[in-house]
C-alpha positions, -999 to 999 in steps of 0.1 A, spaced: 70 194 -171 48 204 -137 9 207 -134 7 236 -116 -26 244 -99 -38 264 -65 -21 257 -33 -49 232 -13 -71 244 16 -57 242 46 -83 229 72 -66 226 106 -76 196 130 -85 202 163 -63 184 187 -62 183 222 -36 168 242 -45 164 278 -22 155 308 -35 126 323 -24 121 361 12 142 347 18 105 330 0 103 297 -21 117 271 -55 101 260 -68 115 229 -107 107 223 -123 105 187 -158 117 181 -171 147 152 -170 142 115 -143 158 97 -117 160 64 -81 158 70 -58 188 69 -29 186 40 -5 204 62 -14 204 103 5 185 124 -25 166 137 -43 155 111 -82 140 119 -90 113 127 -107 80 115 -135 59 129 -118 28 128 -148 1 123 -149 3 87 -138 35 79 -159 64 89 -146 100 97 -143 117 130 -121 144 144 -103 148 177 -122 160 211 -106 165 240 -113 146 273 -102 149 308 -94 126 332 -82 118 365 -73 82 367 -68 59 339 -97 43 328 -105 11 345 -108 -13 320 -90 -47 311 -53 -40 302 -32 -65 280 7 -60 278 24 -76 246 56 -62 226 42 -56 190 5 -45 181 -2 -43 142 -35 -23 134 -49 -38 102 -43 -69 81 -29 -61 52 -4 -88 35 26 -62 41 26 -59 77 15 -95 82 52 -103 73 64 -80 105 43 -98 127 55 -136 113 88 -124 116 89 -107 152 65 -134 165 92 -159 149 122 -142 163 103 -145 201 83 -111 205 47 -112 214 22 -100 186 -13 -92 183 -31 -83 155 -60 -56 160 -78 -52 127 -107 -23 122 -117 -41 93 -145 -67 102 -129 -91 80 -96 -104 76 -68 -97 44 -78 -65 35 -64 -63 -4 -57 -95 -9 -80 -115 3 -114 -92 5 -103 -70 -24 -92 -100 -43 -64 -85 -61 -49 -118 -71 -27 -105 -96 6 -97 -84 31 -77 -98 66 -90 -95 95 -66 -92 123 -69 -113 156 -51 -126 165 -34 -158 182 -73 -166 146 -86 -157 164 -103 -130 136 -107 -98 144 -85 -72 116 -105 -49 127 -113 -18 121 -131 20 88 -147 30 68 -129 -3 91 -151 -25 72 -178 -16 37 -161 -27 52 -146 -55 68 -179 -71 35 -199 -63 16 -175 -82 39 -173 -113 41 -210 -115 4 -216 -112 2 -231 -76 -10 -203 -57 -43 -186 -81 -75 -187 -63 -88 -171 -33 -86 -202 -10 -47 -206 -22 -43 -171 -6 -59 -176 18 -38 -208 28 -8 -187 27 -23 -156 44 -30 -187 74 7 -196 75 17 -160 81 -6 -154 113 -6 -187 128 -7 -187 162 -9 -147 163 -38 -138 181 -64 -116 158 -94 -95 175 -113 -83 142 -139 -53 139 -121 -32 162 -128 4 169 -103 25 181 -112 44 212 -90 67 225 -46 69 222 -26 70 249 8 87 245 40 107 265 68 126 254 91 103 237 123 93 248 142 104 213 121 134 212 84 140 200 61 114 212 58 77 223 30 59 218 20 40 252 -13 23 247 -45 24 232 -82 17 242 -107 2 220 -138 -14 217 -141 -51 203 -169 -64 176 -193 -77 206 -189 -38 227 -161 -49 249 -134 -21 262 -100 -32 263 -67 -14 266 -34 -25 249 0 -19 258 31 -22 236 67 -15 227 63 -7 195 30 -1 174 25 -10 132 1 10 108 -8 -17 86 -44 -4 76 -52 13 34 -69 42 57 -43 52 84 -67 39 109 -42 47 138 -19 71 124 -47 98 115 -57 96 153 -18 110 160 1 139 158 10 134 122 19 157 93 3 149 61 25 155 28 11 168 -6 -4 140 -26 -13 138 -60 -35 169 -57 -4 193 -56 14 178 -92 -23 174 -111 -33 211 -98 -61 200 -79 -80 219 -49 -93 190 -36 -75 158 -20 -77 130 -42 -63 95 -45 -49 75 -70 -79 55 -86 -92 25 -69 -97 -14 -86 -129 -36 -86 -114 -68 -97 -132 -84 -123 -141 -126 -119 -151 -143 -145 -158 -189 -154 -166 -205 -184 -133 -190 -201 -118 -210 -229 -83 -201 -221 -64 -222 -246 -84 -210 -271 -84 -176 -262 -42 -177 -261 -41 -201 -296 -66 -178 -313 -49 -144 -303 -12 -153 -308 -21 -172 -343 -37 -138 -359 -17 -120 -385 3 -94 -368 -13 -68 -387 -50 -78 -378 -40 -82 -343 -29 -49 -336 -56 -32 -351 -80 -54 -331 -63 -57 -294 -37 -26 -299 -5 -36 -279 -5 -70 -258 4 -106 -250 -15 -136 -242 3 -168 -228 -6 -197 -209 -14 -179 -177 -14 -141 -185 -34 -115 -209 -14 -80 -205 -30 -47 -222 -48 -53 -253 -57 -18 -245 -71 -13 -286 -98 -33 -277 -106 -20 -239 -102 12 -253 -135 8 -274 -154 3 -244 -177 32 -235 -184 36 -196 -220 43 -186 -204 70 -160 -174 91 -155 -160 80 -126 -155 46 -140 -126 33 -164 -116 5 -185 -76 7 -186 -56 -25 -205 -53 -59 -190 -34 -75 -162 -56 -107 -164 -45 -140 -149 -59 -178 -156 -68 -190 -122 -75 -225 -141 -106 -242 -146 -121 -216 -169 -116 -189 -141 -104 -158 -151 -97 -123 -125 -83 -92 -142 -71 -60 -127 -84 -34 -152 -113 -17 -141 -108 13 -127 -132 39 -104 -118 73 -90 -128 96 -63 -129 69 -36 -122 81 -2 -111 45 14 -114 62 51 -154 68 43 -177 35 42 -201 54 22 -173 63 -7 -164 29 -5 -198 14 -9 -211 38 -37 -178 27 -53 -182 -8 -52 -226 -1 -64 -208 13 -95 -184 -19 -105 -216 -39 -93 -235 -19 -128 -206 -16 -152 -190 -48 -146 -216 -70 -162 -217 -45 -192 -175 -46 -194 -183 -89 -196 -205 -83 -224 -179 -63 -246 -154 -92 -235 -177 -117 -251 -177 -98 -280 -141 -90 -287 -120 -118 -269 -123 -157 -284 -126 -178 -259 -148 -158 -242 -179 -161 -258 -196 -182 -232 -180 -161 -202 -201 -158 -174 -195 -133 -141 -180 -151 -114 -191 -126 -84 -175 -99 -68 -149 -92 -40 -164 -79 -8 -139 -51 -9 -117 -27 -31 -83 -25 -43 -71 5 -27 -39 22 -43 -35 49 -21 -45 67 11 -26 99 30 11 100 32 25 111 61 60 124 68 84 97 81 120 104 92 132 101 56 110 105 25 119 87 -6 122 108 -36 119 100 -70 157 108 -75 163 82 -47 146 55 -71 163 68 -102 193 73 -88 197 38 -73 208 54 -42 216 26 -16 211 37 21 232 25 52 197 15 71 182 -5 42 155 -28 49 144 -40 17 155 -34 -19 131 -21 -38 122 -19 -81 92 -12 -100 84 19 -122 70 52 -108 33 43 -116 10 69 -112 -22 51 -114 -53 73 -131 -76 101 -113 -105 122 -122 -73 146 -138 -57 122 -155 -79 90 -164 -48 72 -181 -23 80 -149 16 85 -158 46 69 -158 72 89 -142 105 66 -148 118 35 -150 144 28 -119 166 0 -121 174 -9 -85 175 11 -49 172 9 -16 144 16 8 158 29 41 142 19 78 140 61 83 113 52 57 89 29 78 93 50 112 66 79 116 84 115 123 83 126 157 69 94 174 95 66 189 77 34 187 50 37 157 61 19 122 45 24 91 40 -10 69 29 -15 32 10 13 14 16 37 46 56 40 36 73 75 34 80 82 5 67 118 -18 34 114 -41 55 106 -71 81 79 -58 51 61 -42 44 50 -76 71 26 -72 73 23 -36 38 16 -32 46 -20 -44 36 -52 -26 75 -71 -28 89 -35 -20 75 -28 17 67 -68 26 105 -72 22 111 -38 44 85 -52 73 98 -85 71 137 -69 78 118 -43 103 102 -77 123 133 -95 126 150 -66 136 129 -58 162 137 -95 174 171 -92 176 175 -54 190 150 -67 221 161 -57 253 191 -40 239 184 -10 219 150 6 205 150 12 169 156 51 172 186 43 189 201 22 159 232 38 144 252 31 108 277 11 130 249 -10 140 232 -21 108 261 -44 96 254 -70 121 218 -70 119 219 -71 78 243 -99 77 220 -117 101 189 -114 74 212 -125 52 225 -157 67 194 -166 82 166 -153 60 184 -155 29 174 -113 24 203 -92 9 201 -60 18 241 -45 13 269 -47 -15 238 -44 -41 244 -16 -66 218 -4 -96 223 17 -124 222 52 -121 202 68 -144 207 101 -133 243 103 -137 256 141 -148 225 155 -139 228 188 -122 210 198 -90 185 219 -101 176 190 -123 172 166 -97 152 190 -76 130 195 -106 127 155 -111 117 157 -76 89 179 -75 74 169 -106 83 193 -128 103 172 -148 89 142 -161 119 115 -165 102 94 -196 100 123 -218 128 146 -202 159 120 -211 150 118 -247 156 157 -252 179 162 -227 214 181 -236 240 156 -223 
């Protein structure tokens, strides 16, 4: 069932491309604006920590007279997923540098403390996590990587010997007409944390922030988001999360009391859910009894993990209408969380055995950002690709996970749009359309707003990033990413399998759309068909 609504208001962002010496274009950003849903040049964002700015033109007759560094790959941002690309490329012999617009390293995981990891599994519950991410996910599952310090140590291994500049601000973008059509990004002028202006040039650029700090300054097309699906006039992203941290929890008592409770009593008190020696899942009957003090916040079912020593961290607290590119929006949301979470603690003390003496264990430094703008890539993943178990000649990842659309203000509980078995993720879904050398990492993957519900999960895009980093090392000096053809991929995929134990070929999934008509598939991709409900009534 499609939730129809009015078309979004189109706000065109002003973009001026001015030739500098007939060789390159220099784009300078300044005045505030909002992103345009359909423009080919979306308004840029100030990079220091998320403030907004638009494009203004600047005419120069010579290159900026500032220090210039040359490298193979520049990664913008320090989210986990893009760090796998940085690590893989560096291990393959490439020169990599990380420029992070945020003042602190580690994004969603280290700053947002989103330390509850979602694994990807197929219909037979077989683990799909591959590559370097497997060490992290295995460590999380077996209890060895649970606390923030242990995650920090893992991140330290990923960034070892890779130079990082924190708290930079992008001042300008230099680009030429591309070799393969469109544009090629040549250089970035940026200001360091201490105010020094620098220029860096690179062969490839990786967008690895949760608010498109670099790509929002390019001539990139923003695709429709969930606002179209929900029939909203304004742009809105999936709810952000604020991780809830507690201490002095008697987890053994919690587990034992929950599981020893008669089934009928447990169901009446907690609803559906489970508690084992590490995880507490859902208990939505209990959480739904909590009444928030503010309409912008919501307590959904639990994703709780015991971090040992009475410490527990929970992913369940949602905050709506957060713009991750706006400092004030993020700060205001954090304040809402800091006011509400102590009240939730009181609810847990009264409702959960073993939580009677629980206390707050501080707050994270940042939010768990689920979504920002979706920009068009060479191939945009669709729900039918996932539910149809489609594999691609240029697979860089094998993905899985329900099409999980977390709540917005229009639908606070969110909706699940189907459960794929497994599916391929092509290199083309990580290449920004109309740019020779811009790679989209992590949450920036090219996927429709509905398909993003599955594509966004960390193991999916982490594996893709690592595979791309390896491929970049293997083709260095031989070919460009955009020159790769179907005949080139088997050798690269074989190298990934033999050296890194990453299997991207010979994989088949359960096609859950077998026998569907073209019209049904088209309606699935637009959201007119909600898979989970439709398959129950569909005529075979």
